[in-house]
C-alpha positions as CSV (number, residue, x, y, z in Angstrom):
1,M,-26.6,-17.9,-14.0
2,E,-26.4,-14.8,-16.3
3,N,-22.7,-13.8,-17.7
4,F,-23.0,-10.0,-16.1
5,S,-19.9,-9.4,-17.9
6,T,-21.0,-9.6,-21.6
7,N,-23.7,-6.3,-20.2
8,I,-20.5,-4.3,-19.0
9,H,-19.1,-1.4,-21.5
10,P,-16.9,0.9,-19.5
11,T,-17.0,4.4,-20.8
12,F,-13.1,6.0,-21.4
13,D,-13.8,8.5,-23.5
14,Q,-14.8,10.8,-20.5
15,L,-15.0,14.4,-20.4
16,L,-12.7,15.5,-17.8
17,D,-9.0,12.8,-18.0
18,R,-6.1,12.5,-15.2
19,N,-4.7,15.5,-16.7
20,D,-7.5,17.8,-16.1
21,K,-8.1,16.9,-12.5
22,E,-3.5,16.7,-11.9
23,N,-3.6,20.5,-12.9
24,L,-7.0,21.0,-10.7
25,L,-4.9,19.8,-7.8
26,K,-1.6,21.0,-8.5
27,Q,0.3,17.7,-7.7
28,K,1.4,14.8,-10.3
29,A,-0.4,11.1,-9.1
30,T,0.9,8.6,-7.5
31,C,1.3,5.1,-5.9
32,L,3.2,4.5,-3.0
33,W,2.8,0.9,-2.2
34,L,4.5,-0.1,1.2
35,T,5.5,-3.3,1.9
36,G,6.5,-4.5,5.1
37,L,6.3,-7.3,7.7
38,S,3.6,-6.7,10.3
39,G,4.8,-4.2,12.8
40,S,7.5,-2.9,10.5
41,G,5.7,0.7,10.4
42,K,4.2,1.0,7.9
43,T,1.7,2.7,8.7
44,T,2.7,4.9,10.7
45,I,5.4,6.6,8.7
46,A,2.3,6.7,6.0
47,K,0.2,8.5,8.5
48,G,3.7,11.2,9.2
49,L,4.0,11.4,5.4
50,E,0.4,12.0,4.4
51,K,0.1,14.6,7.4
52,K,3.2,16.0,5.7
53,L,2.3,16.1,2.2
54,H,-1.1,17.5,3.1
55,N,0.3,20.0,5.2
56,E,1.8,21.4,1.7
57,G,-1.1,21.1,0.0
58,Y,-0.9,18.0,-1.4
59,M,-4.7,16.1,-2.0
60,T,-3.7,12.4,-0.7
61,Q,-5.6,8.8,0.4
62,L,-3.9,6.5,2.7
63,L,-4.7,3.1,2.6
64,D,-4.6,0.6,5.5
65,G,-4.8,-3.1,5.6
66,D,-6.9,-3.2,9.2
67,N,-9.3,-1.0,8.1
68,V,-9.9,-2.0,4.4
69,R,-10.3,-5.3,5.9
70,T,-13.2,-3.8,8.0
71,G,-15.4,-2.7,4.9
72,L,-13.8,-3.2,1.4
73,C,-12.8,-6.7,1.8
74,N,-14.7,-7.9,5.0
75,N,-15.6,-11.0,3.3
76,L,-12.0,-12.5,2.5
77,S,-9.4,-14.4,5.3
78,F,-5.6,-14.8,5.4
79,S,-5.7,-17.3,3.2
80,I,-3.1,-17.2,0.2
81,K,-5.7,-17.0,-2.6
82,D,-8.1,-14.3,-0.3
83,R,-4.6,-12.4,0.4
84,Q,-4.1,-12.6,-3.4
85,E,-7.9,-11.3,-4.1
86,N,-7.6,-8.6,-1.5
87,I,-4.6,-6.8,-3.0
88,R,-6.4,-7.6,-6.2
89,R,-9.5,-5.2,-4.9
90,I,-7.3,-2.8,-3.2
91,A,-4.7,-2.1,-6.7
92,E,-7.7,-1.8,-8.5
93,L,-8.7,1.1,-6.2
94,N,-5.6,2.6,-6.0
95,K,-6.4,3.1,-10.3
96,L,-9.6,5.1,-9.0
97,F,-7.4,7.0,-7.3
98,L,-4.5,7.8,-9.4
99,E,-7.0,8.8,-12.2
100,A,-8.9,11.0,-10.2
101,G,-5.1,12.6,-9.6
102,V,-4.2,11.6,-6.5
103,I,-2.1,10.5,-4.5
104,T,-2.3,6.9,-3.1
105,I,-0.5,6.2,0.6
106,S,-1.1,1.6,0.6
107,C,0.1,0.0,3.3
108,F,-0.5,-3.9,3.1
109,V,2.3,-6.7,4.0
110,S,1.6,-8.3,0.4
111,P,3.9,-10.8,2.0
112,T,4.7,-12.4,-1.7
113,I,6.4,-11.4,-5.0
114,E,3.9,-12.3,-6.8
115,I,0.7,-10.5,-5.3
116,R,3.1,-7.3,-6.1
117,E,3.8,-8.3,-9.2
118,M,-0.3,-8.5,-9.4
119,A,-0.8,-4.9,-7.9
120,K,1.7,-3.6,-10.4
121,G,0.7,-4.7,-13.3
122,I,-3.2,-4.0,-12.3
123,I,-1.6,-0.5,-11.6
124,G,1.2,0.3,-13.8
125,S,4.1,2.6,-14.1
126,D,3.0,4.8,-11.2
127,F,3.1,2.0,-8.3
128,Q,6.3,2.4,-6.5
129,E,7.5,-0.4,-4.0
130,V,8.4,1.3,-0.9
131,F,10.0,-1.4,1.0
132,I,10.2,-0.8,5.1
133,N,12.9,-3.7,6.1
134,T,12.5,-4.4,9.6
135,P,13.8,-7.7,10.8
136,L,11.2,-10.2,12.1
137,E,12.6,-10.1,15.5
138,V,12.2,-6.4,15.9
139,C,8.4,-6.4,14.4
140,E,7.5,-8.8,17.1
141,S,9.4,-7.0,20.1
142,R,6.8,-4.1,19.2
143,D,4.0,-6.9,18.8
144,V,2.2,-3.5,19.5
145,K,-1.4,-5.7,18.7
146,G,-0.4,-8.4,20.6
147,L,-0.7,-10.6,17.2
148,Y,3.0,-12.2,16.8
149,A,2.3,-13.5,20.8
150,K,-1.5,-14.8,19.2
151,A,0.5,-16.1,16.5
152,R,3.1,-18.2,18.1
153,K,0.3,-20.1,20.2
154,G,-1.2,-21.1,17.2
155,E,-4.3,-18.6,17.6
156,I,-3.8,-17.0,14.3
157,K,-3.6,-19.0,11.6
158,N,-1.2,-17.7,8.2
159,F,0.1,-15.0,10.1
160,T,3.2,-13.6,7.6
161,G,6.7,-14.3,9.4
162,I,5.5,-16.8,11.1
163,D,4.0,-19.9,9.6
164,S,3.5,-18.1,6.3
165,P,6.1,-16.4,4.4
166,F,7.0,-13.4,3.0
167,E,9.4,-12.2,-0.1
168,A,11.4,-9.0,0.5
169,P,11.7,-7.3,-2.6
170,L,14.3,-7.7,-4.9
171,N,14.8,-4.5,-6.3
172,P,12.0,-2.0,-4.3
173,N,12.0,1.9,-6.0
174,I,13.0,3.0,-1.9
175,E,13.9,1.0,0.5
176,L,13.8,2.4,3.8
177,K,16.1,0.3,7.0
178,T,13.9,1.0,10.5
179,E,15.7,-1.1,12.7
180,N,17.7,1.9,13.7
181,Q,15.7,5.0,12.3
182,S,13.0,7.2,13.9
183,I,9.7,7.9,12.4
184,E,10.4,11.0,11.9
185,S,13.6,10.7,10.4
186,S,11.8,7.5,8.4
187,V,9.0,10.1,6.8
188,E,11.8,12.2,5.9
189,D,13.5,9.9,4.2
190,L,10.7,9.3,2.3
191,Y,9.3,12.0,1.6
192,S,13.0,13.5,0.5
193,Q,12.5,10.2,-2.6
194,I,9.2,10.5,-3.8
195,I,8.4,15.1,-3.4
196,E,10.2,14.9,-7.4
197,T,8.0,12.7,-8.6
198,I,5.0,14.8,-7.8
199,K,6.0,18.0,-8.1
200,Y,3.0,19.9,-11.0
201,S,5.2,21.1,-14.0
């Protein structure tokens, strides 16, 4: 089989670079990487933050695990190997959005430290790890999608928190403890901690 990688020639001397696009948008691009168990509130908080930023004139893109797996990553399972490939693709996508000057909000369980470090290695210094810290029992009590119930019955394999591990971040950029905090409060908390990093100067 032909190795197509030898025929690929990336172009880095583009007429317009990231600074030009950030200048147009009047914002600083960043990657907010929300990690946490299923049911922790990652996507709900991300949607609230995106709406708030949009209302203030910021250009954003929200990437969510379920949505990405219906398209870009629809050929991947939930094995550790495929989870790594899923995150690798998402990290590369984040990198493209950053080059376009866009604030990217990514919501992925990304269950291991190794997987998140891989994403950070691809994305670089713009990677902000946001740990949505919600205890397993709280996430399971919510079980909006009925996934925990199916996992407990053995109907879903490799489900994080049940028969697949979740390694909490050791030193996240931001940590939100949502057990006793409303969605609105969580959104405001996250907003207050990231707003200075995206303001254009």
